[in-house]
N, C-alpha and C positions, 0 to 999 in steps of 0.2 A: 503494498499500500505505498502511495508516494507522501502520505501524512508524515511517516518514520521519516522517511526522506528530508521531509521540510523542518522538522523538529531538529535534526542533526545539521542541517544547514544553518538554520537560525541559530542554535548553541553557539557552533563554529564563528559565525559571523559575530555575533556578540562578544566574544573572547578573542576575536583577530585569530582563529587558527587554520583562517582558510590558506594563508599564504600566499595571498593573491593581491592585486592593486585592488584599491577602492572601486573602481571600474568592474574589474572581472570577479569580485566579490558581489556587487549589484547585480550584473547579469547571471549570477548563478542564484543566486536569492529569487528575481524576477522568474528565471526559469522553473524553478520548484513550485512557484506560486500559480504558474499557469500550465505547466505540463499536465496531460491527461493522456492516457492511452486512449484509442479509438473505443467509443462504446463504455467508457468509463469516465465518471464523474471527476471535475476537477478538483485539486486540491483544496478549493474555497469551499466546494460544495461537501467533500468528504470531511473537511473540519466541523463544517455544522451536524453532520450528520453522526459524527463519532464524538460530539461534544465535545471538541478541541478547538473552539473559536478564540482561545487565549494564545494558542501558539500563531496561528494566522494574525491576531491581531500585533503580536508581537512584531511579526515578520514586516508586516504593511507597515508598524510604526518606525522601522529602520529605512522607510523609503522617504525620499523627499515627495514634497506635494505633487511634482512633475511625473514623478515616477508612478506615484500611487494613480493619477489620473490616466496614464497609458497602460498602466494594469486593467483599471475596471474599464475600459473602452475597450479592450482587444477581445 
């Protein structure tokens, strides 16, 4: 399930463990939020269903206003 991956990426991002520049780390975070396999719910939908909205809120909180707008408009 993508939520486990999202939780790991958020934790790594928060603790600066991705060993990447800011842009690459943000791209990885955005990809984790957006990615869904065909026929599978997006991580945002999965979070709601799994009661893990806190993880998604935390991830979205790490984004700038412009990045949030892109995420929600995609």
